[in-house]
C-alpha positions in Angstrom: -27.2 143.2 0.7 -26.9 142.3 4.1 -25.3 139.6 5.8 -29.0 138.1 6.8 -29.9 137.8 3.1 -26.7 136.7 1.6 -26.8 133.9 4.2 -30.3 132.8 3.5 -29.5 133.4 -0.2 -26.4 130.9 -0.3 -28.3 128.4 2.1 -31.3 128.7 -0.6 -28.5 128.0 -3.0 -26.6 125.2 -1.7 -30.1 123.3 -1.4 -31.1 124.2 -5.1 -27.9 122.6 -6.3 -27.7 119.5 -3.7 -31.6 118.7 -4.2 -31.5 119.5 -7.6 -28.4 117.4 -8.8 -29.7 114.5 -5.9 -33.1 114.7 -7.6 -31.9 114.0 -11.3 -29.6 111.5 -10.4 -32.5 109.5 -8.4 -35.3 110.0 -11.0 -32.3 108.8 -13.5 -31.3 105.9 -11.9 -34.7 104.9 -11.5 -35.7 105.1 -15.2 -32.8 103.4 -16.5 -33.1 100.8 -14.4 -37.0 100.3 -15.4 -35.9 100.2 -19.0 -33.3 97.6 -18.3 -35.8 95.1 -17.0 -38.2 96.0 -19.8 -35.2 95.0 -22.3 -34.3 92.0 -20.4 -38.3 90.8 -20.3 -38.6 92.0 -24.0 -35.8 89.8 -25.1 -37.0 86.7 -23.1 -39.8 86.9 -25.0 -38.4 87.8 -28.6 -35.8 84.4 -27.7 -39.1 82.6 -26.5 -41.1 83.7 -30.1 -37.6 82.3 -31.8 -37.3 79.0 -29.8 -40.8 78.4 -30.6 -40.6 78.6 -34.5 -37.2 76.5 -34.3 -39.6 74.0 -32.4 -42.2 74.1 -34.5 -39.9 73.8 -37.4 -38.2 70.9 -36.5 -41.1 68.8 -36.0 -42.3 69.6 -39.4 -39.9 71.1 -42.1 -42.2 70.8 -44.4 -44.2 73.3 -42.3 -46.0 75.5 -45.3 -46.0 79.5 -44.1 -49.9 79.7 -43.7 -49.3 77.1 -40.9 -46.1 79.6 -39.7 -48.9 82.1 -39.6 -51.1 80.9 -37.0 -48.1 79.8 -34.9 -47.0 83.4 -34.8 -51.0 84.5 -34.5 -51.0 82.3 -31.6 -47.5 83.7 -29.9 -49.2 87.1 -30.4 -52.1 86.1 -28.6 -50.7 84.5 -25.6 -48.7 87.8 -24.5 -49.9 90.5 -26.3 -49.6 92.9 -23.4 -45.9 92.6 -23.9 -46.0 92.8 -27.7 -47.4 95.8 -29.7 -46.5 94.3 -32.5 -44.6 91.2 -34.4 -43.1 90.2 -37.8 -42.0 87.6 -40.0 -40.3 88.3 -42.9 -38.0 86.7 -45.9 -36.0 88.6 -47.9 -38.3 89.6 -50.4 -41.8 89.3 -48.7 -43.8 89.5 -45.0 -44.7 86.0 -43.7 -46.9 86.9 -41.2 -47.4 91.0 -39.5 -49.3 91.1 -36.5 -50.7 93.4 -33.6 -50.7 97.4 -34.8 -48.8 98.7 -37.7 -45.5 99.5 -37.0 -44.0 98.9 -40.9 -41.9 102.5 -39.4 -40.3 100.7 -36.4 -40.3 96.7 -37.8 -37.1 97.6 -40.3 -35.9 94.3 -41.5 -33.3 96.2 -43.6 -29.7 96.2 -42.3 -29.9 93.8 -38.9 -27.1 91.3 -38.8 -26.9 87.9 -39.8 -28.3 84.9 -38.8 -28.3 84.5 -35.3 -27.4 88.1 -34.9 -29.8 90.8 -33.1 -30.5 95.0 -32.9 -32.7 96.6 -30.7 -33.2 100.4 -30.6 -35.8 102.7 -28.8 -38.6 104.3 -31.8 -41.2 107.2 -31.2 -44.0 106.4 -33.1 -46.6 108.3 -35.4 -48.6 109.2 -31.9 -45.8 110.1 -29.7 -45.5 107.1 -28.2 -42.3 105.1 -27.0 -41.1 102.0 -28.3 -38.2 99.2 -27.9 -38.0 97.3 -30.7 -35.7 94.4 -32.0 -34.4 93.1 -34.7 -33.3 89.5 -35.6 -32.4 86.5 -38.7 -32.0 83.5 -38.1 -31.9 80.4 -41.3 -34.0 77.7 -41.5 -34.7 74.8 -44.4 -32.3 77.1 -46.8 -34.4 80.5 -46.6 -33.2 83.1 -44.0 -36.3 84.8 -41.9 -36.4 87.7 -40.5 -38.3 88.4 -37.0 -38.8 92.3 -35.6 -41.0 93.1 -32.5 -42.0 96.2 -31.0 -42.6 96.6 -27.2 -44.9 99.8 -25.9 -42.6 101.9 -23.3 -44.1 104.9 -22.9 -46.1 104.0 -19.6 -41.9 104.2 -19.3 -41.8 107.6 -19.7 -44.6 108.7 -18.3 -43.9 108.0 -15.3 -40.5 109.7 -15.0 -42.6 112.4 -16.5 -45.0 111.6 -13.6 -41.7 112.1 -11.5 -40.4 114.7 -12.5 -43.7 117.2 -12.3 -43.7 115.5 -8.7 -40.0 115.9 -7.7 -40.2 120.0 -9.1 -43.6 120.5 -6.9 -41.6 119.2 -3.8 -38.7 121.5 -4.9 -40.4 124.3 -5.1 -42.2 123.6 -1.4 -38.6 123.0 -0.4 -37.2 126.0 -1.8 -40.2 127.8 -0.5 -39.7 125.9 3.3 -36.1 127.0 3.0 -36.0 130.5 2.5 -38.5 130.5 5.5 -36.0 128.6 7.7 -32.9 130.1 6.5 -34.3 133.8 7.0 -35.3 133.1 10.5 -32.4 131.4 11.3 -30.4 133.5 9.6 -32.0 136.8 11.6 -31.3 135.1 14.7 -27.6 134.4 14.1 -27.2 137.9 13.2 -29.1 139.4 15.7 -26.0 139.6 18.1 -24.2 141.2 15.4 -26.7 144.1 15.1 -26.7 144.3 18.5 -22.6 145.1 18.0 -22.9 147.6 15.1 -25.2 149.1 17.5 -23.5 149.6 20.6 -20.5 150.3 17.9 -22.3 153.7 16.9 -23.6 154.5 20.2 -19.8 154.8 21.1 -19.0 156.4 18.4 -21.5 159.1 19.2 -20.4 159.3 22.8 -22.3 156.6 24.7 -19.7 154.9 27.1 -21.4 153.3 28.4 -23.3 151.4 25.5 -23.0 147.3 26.2 -23.6 144.2 24.1 -26.1 141.6 26.0 -24.6 138.1 25.9 -26.7 135.6 25.2 -24.2 132.4 24.2 -20.9 131.2 24.6 -20.3 130.4 21.2 -18.2 132.4 18.8 -20.3 135.5 18.5 -20.4 135.8 22.2 -17.1 135.2 22.7 -16.6 138.5 20.5 -19.6 139.9 22.2 -17.5 139.4 25.5 -14.4 140.6 23.8 -16.5 143.5 22.6 -18.3 144.9 25.9 -14.5 143.8 28.0 -13.0 146.7 25.3 -15.9 149.2 25.3 -15.1 148.9 29.9 -11.3 150.1 28.9 -12.8 152.5 26.3 -14.7 153.8 28.9 -12.2 153.3 31.8 -9.1 155.7 29.8 -11.5 157.9 28.3 -12.7 158.8 32.0 -9.3 159.2 33.1 -8.3 161.2 30.1 -11.2 163.2 31.3 -10.2 163.5 34.5 -6.2 163.8 33.9 -7.6 166.5 31.3 -9.8 168.0 34.4 -6.6 167.5 36.8 -4.2 169.7 34.4 -7.2 172.7 33.7 -7.0 172.7 37.7 -2.8 172.7 37.9 -2.6 175.3 34.9 -5.4 177.6 37.1 -4.1 177.1 40.8 -0.6 177.9 39.2 -1.6 181.5 37.3 -3.4 181.8 40.9 0.2 181.2 43.0 2.2 183.1 40.3 -0.6 186.3 40.0 0.2 187.2 44.1 3.5 187.6 44.0 3.9 189.0 40.9 1.9 191.5 41.5 3.5 192.4 44.7 7.1 192.5 42.6 5.4 194.5 40.5 3.7 197.1 43.3 6.9 197.7 45.2 9.2 198.0 41.9 6.7 200.7 41.1 7.1 202.3 44.2 10.6 202.1 44.4 11.1 203.1 40.9 8.9 206.6 41.5 11.5 207.5 44.5 8.2 208.8 46.9 9.6 206.4 49.4 11.5 206.8 51.8 14.6 205.0 53.5 13.2 202.8 55.4 9.9 202.6 53.3 12.0 201.6 50.4 14.0 198.8 52.9 10.9 197.4 53.8 9.5 197.7 50.0 12.9 195.9 49.2 12.6 193.2 51.8 8.4 192.3 50.9 9.7 192.2 46.7 13.1 189.5 48.3 10.5 187.1 50.4 8.7 187.4 47.6 11.0 186.5 45.3 12.5 183.5 47.3 8.1 182.4 47.3 8.7 182.0 43.9 12.4 180.3 43.9 10.6 177.5 46.1 7.8 176.9 44.0 9.7 177.0 40.9 12.1 174.0 42.4 9.1 172.5 43.8 8.0 172.3 40.0 10.7 171.5 39.0 10.9 168.0 41.3 7.9 167.3 40.0 8.8 167.3 36.9 12.2 165.0 37.4 10.2 162.5 39.2 7.9 162.1 36.5 10.7 161.2 33.9 10.9 157.6 36.3 13.9 156.5 34.7 16.4 156.7 38.1 18.0 153.4 39.2 17.1 152.0 42.5 19.9 151.1 45.2 19.7 148.7 48.1 18.6 150.5 51.1 17.4 149.9 54.6 14.3 151.9 54.9 14.6 151.8 58.5 18.0 153.7 58.7 16.2 156.4 56.4 13.0 156.7 59.3 15.1 156.1 62.2 17.4 159.3 60.6 14.2 161.2 60.2 12.9 160.6 63.4 15.9 161.6 65.1 16.2 164.9 63.0 12.3 165.6 63.4 12.5 165.2 67.5 13.6 169.1 68.6 11.4 171.1 66.0 8.8 168.8 67.1 9.5 169.2 70.9 9.2 172.9 70.9 5.8 172.6 69.1 4.7 169.9 71.8 4.5 167.1 68.8 6.0 163.3 70.7 8.0 161.5 68.0 7.4 157.2 67.9 9.4 154.9 65.4 8.3 151.6 65.1 10.8 149.7 62.7 11.7 146.5 60.8 15.3 145.3 59.3 15.4 144.9 55.8 16.6 145.5 52.5 14.7 146.9 49.9 15.4 148.4 46.6 14.5 152.1 46.7 16.2 155.4 45.0 17.1 157.3 48.8 17.2 160.9 47.6 13.7 160.5 46.5 12.5 158.2 49.5 14.0 161.0 51.9 12.1 163.9 50.2 8.6 161.7 50.6 9.4 160.9 54.5 9.9 164.5 55.0 7.2 165.8 52.7 4.5 163.2 54.9 6.3 164.1 58.7 5.6 168.5 57.7 2.0 168.0 56.9 1.6 165.5 59.7 3.3 168.4 61.8 1.1 171.4 60.2 -2.1 169.3 61.0 -1.2 169.6 65.1 -0.8 173.3 65.7 -1.8 172.2 69.5 1.1 169.4 70.0 0.6 165.6 69.8 1.5 162.9 68.2 3.8 162.0 65.6 4.6 157.8 64.9 6.5 156.7 62.4 6.3 153.2 61.3 8.0 150.5 58.7 7.3 147.3 57.8 9.1 145.2 55.2 7.0 143.6 52.6 7.6 140.6 49.5 8.4 143.3 47.4 9.8 145.9 49.0 8.0 148.1 52.0 5.2 149.8 53.6 5.7 153.2 55.7 3.0 154.5 57.2 2.8 158.3 59.1 0.4 158.2 61.9 -0.7 161.8 63.6 -3.4 162.9 66.0 -4.1 166.0 64.6 -7.0 167.6 62.8 -7.9 164.7 60.3 -8.6 165.2 56.7 -12.4 166.5 55.8 -13.9 163.8 53.6 -14.1 165.8 50.3 -10.6 165.9 50.1 -9.8 162.7 50.5 -9.7 162.3 47.1 -8.0 165.5 45.8 -4.8 165.6 48.2 -2.1 164.2 45.7 -3.4 166.6 43.1 -1.1 170.0 42.8 -1.7 172.8 44.5 -4.8 171.4 45.8 -5.1 172.6 49.8 -7.5 171.0 52.1 -7.5 174.5 54.2 -6.5 176.9 51.7 -6.0 180.0 54.0 -4.1 177.8 57.0 -2.0 176.3 54.2 -1.0 179.8 52.9 0.3 180.8 56.3 1.8 177.8 56.5 4.0 178.4 53.6 2.4 175.4 52.0 2.3 175.5 47.5 -0.2 172.2 47.3 2.5 170.3 45.9 4.3 168.1 48.4 1.8 165.4 48.3 1.6 165.4 44.4 5.3 164.9 44.4 4.8 162.0 47.1 2.7 160.2 44.7 5.1 160.3 41.7 7.7 158.8 43.8 6.0 156.2 45.1 4.3 155.4 41.5 8.5 155.8 40.4 8.8 152.7 43.1 5.9 150.8 41.5 3.7 151.8 44.9 1.0 153.5 46.0 -0.2 156.2 48.2 -3.4 156.5 50.3 -4.7 158.6 52.9 -7.1 158.2 55.7 -8.6 159.3 58.9 -7.9 157.1 62.1 -11.1 156.5 65.1 -9.4 157.6 68.0 -8.2 160.8 65.5 -6.2 162.1 63.6 -4.7 161.1 60.2 -2.7 157.8 58.6 -0.4 158.0 55.2 0.1 154.7 53.8 2.7 154.5 51.9 4.1 151.2 49.9 7.1 151.2 47.4 7.2 147.8 45.8 10.7 148.6 43.6 11.7 144.8 44.4 14.4 143.6 47.5 17.8 142.5 46.5 18.2 138.5 45.9 
């Protein structure tokens, strides 16, 4: 059963229960109050009848029965609206009976002794309801019994009318409650249906599906949390897809990188094994085998370094980044001067937590790439600044710059912005991937950008912390 139908039925059942109990108690209470008032009024009339008879009898002790009958008839005529019948009797005979014949109701037997009174509610042969009083009194040596009945059918008729009206109102209220409850429950559960629909969309692969947040209540908070979860899930799926694509490119690039030297090795080994080469040709073939073997050795070493860095469990030590940068600048000067490249260094004092060997490898890779970008000479600048939680290092060159389409792929393994030139210069496309892993090990980042005046700028933030 749908949740909105459960809400509708629950609200309808609750209204029926409360309205039913309340209405029943109200009608019952009203009826009991009216009945009590009728009893009080009837008992007052009953006592008045006894009082009148006692007054008449005290004035004339020898009052005959005919006179008593006339007094009773006068009492009945004066208050006929209250009494349905009156009967005065002795133990042996009825002295006087006025009003309708209610002999089945006005029982004189079994009443209390003189001075007592008994009342009950009885139903007549015609279906009407009567309130009866029976009592006895001793006068002039005789015991007289007086019985009176009051017609209270109007009370029961009024109660039936109230119950009928209540039932009609109850049915109308239930109908209105069902309609309003259904409308309200549909409005309240509409966001839940949106959540369910968005969940199915995401399950089917539509990760961009979101829920429209219409309120700030609990359902609105759930919708907002669902959207936040969906955003995070979409980002993770996108990152997973990108990771899979990178892995596929890595495998393809690795296979391509290995294929060429292995093909050369197999080809030259086959020639040597055939024994058809001269001594000079064998020496040349052995040289090719050696160079391609060294190339594979360099590739395996780079991959090993990359895998080792990705473990990210190496301890950091207090290191002066200025000392590392300045030492790098000193070592670069001879080789750069031979290529027409000038080296400038600008550093700040300070200590931070670094892995010195990996940081040195990072600086060497960045400086090597900067030199390769300046084949016709230029300027290589090294800058270092201290941060609150580490240091910032920049490598700037005045070379050819970075193609815009390559900026987002430089740190991918085996990626080369210029494949022909990189192969000629002996690169594998692993250096910047290694730099990114080293920066991540220090909780930092690396970014690349082109300088307006020409050349490129590589900025590395190493946020491994600073000594206390």
